C-alpha positions, 0 to 999 in steps of 0.5 A: 974358537968357542961359539959366543952367546950374548944373553937377554933374560926375561922376567920370567928367568930365575935359574941363572946357574943352571942356564950357565951350566948348559952353555958351558956343557955345550961349549958356549961362552957368555959374551959381555959385548953383543957386537963380539957374540955369534948369536943373541940367546933371548930367554923369555918370550916374544917381548924378550925377543923384541928387546933383543931387536932393539939391543942389536941394533944395527948389528947383524947378529942372528937371535934365538928366541927361547919361550919359557912360558908357552909357545910365541910366534917369535920364539924358536924353542921351549925352555925344555928344548934349550940344550938340544937348541944350544948344541945345534947352534954349537954345530951350525946346524940351524937356519936363520929366517930373515926379517926386515928391520926398521930404523927410526931416527928421532929428531936427527938424534936418537935411533930406534930399531923395530922387527914389527912397527915403528909407531908415533903417539902422544904420551897421554892416551886418548889424545889427538895429535897433528902431523904431516906424512911425507915419503921420500921428501914428498908430502903425501898428507896432513892429518889429525889422529890418535898416532900413526905407525910404520910396520914391516911385512911381519908387523902387518899382522901385529899392531898394524892388523888391529889398527885397520891395516892390510896383511902383507906377505913376508918376502914382499918388498914393502912397508906399510903406513897406517894412520890409527883412528884418523879424524879423516875416514879418507886417510887409508893405509899405504903400501910403499916400497921398502926403499922409501924414506918416511917421514912423520914430522911436523907434530903437534899435540896437547901433550908430548908425543913419543916414538915407540919401537914395537910397544917397548922403547920410547923416545920423546918427539920434538919435530920428526921421525925418519923410519927406513928399512935398516941395512941389516935385517932381523935374523931369527935362529930357526930349528923347525920350520917356521909357520907360514904367513897363511898359518899365522894369519889363520891362527890370528883371524881365528883367534880374533874373529868378531872381536872389536879393535880395541880387544885385538890391541889389548890381547896383542899388548898382553902377548908382548908385555906379560901379566898387567893391571887394567890400568897398566894396560891403559898406560901401554895402549894409550887407550881410555881405561873404560875402553880397555876394560871393555876389552878385557870382559870381551877376552875374558868371555872368550877365554883368551885372558885369565884374570890373576889375584895379585898376591901382595894385594887381594883387591888388585887383578893382573890379566895374562894371556891364556897359553 
């Protein structure tokens, strides 16, 4: 039986014909149903891999992330290595790194899946929300904050870290709950067992609230979001040794040393989303536009991002991560 791949393409991938040629060359058939695929081929960047996690949902289908625009934390190989990677997958010569997957159920109806975190925020930036946090049915606190998120160990070095959370080593059987800019400084990040049922409920804000999975998929929340570890994990195909938690943390700390949290947050969003304008960054981060511009000034000064002129309108600039 031929190996079947469900393909997820990021916006950077244009040569679909060459991709199909490579799949055929290595005897891999493109599947039209992710549930019938042997693996998911995510071509693009880390954002594309996170989108693939959402698409796989509750299924247990491994993901091969291929970067087409520089190295990423979640992608395994470069575009130039795609042919060799497909050959290795066809022969079964690979390992799959296993990570906790989050499952978020919104108002008992809609379901989100995430590799890093599920966050709850007002849809409008710079707006507070009130909420109640319950763990396994027991109320832990009531709070007013910009938002709150539940992160996996892998996600503890992503948004959760920039929001003041602790770094959790991969393999720890825990989840992390991080209030974002709480008005009560006594509200600190919590580490809970990964068997916990985390409820964010009794939401109230001047603007509608949303549950956001890995900074991508969004669902409007009326009353509550219930977050648990999903039954099936995320499995990322690795063709080379993955970086250790220490190496990843060292790189992130070196990259972000001395930066304000807003700059770290903006940098992470650019890593995940790709080039964005200052206004688009304000919408994605839900930070005030003046805060975004200060963060961009700091990132430009450090040489971590670059400013790119919009070819359609020379008066408009995009900001992108320096790879």
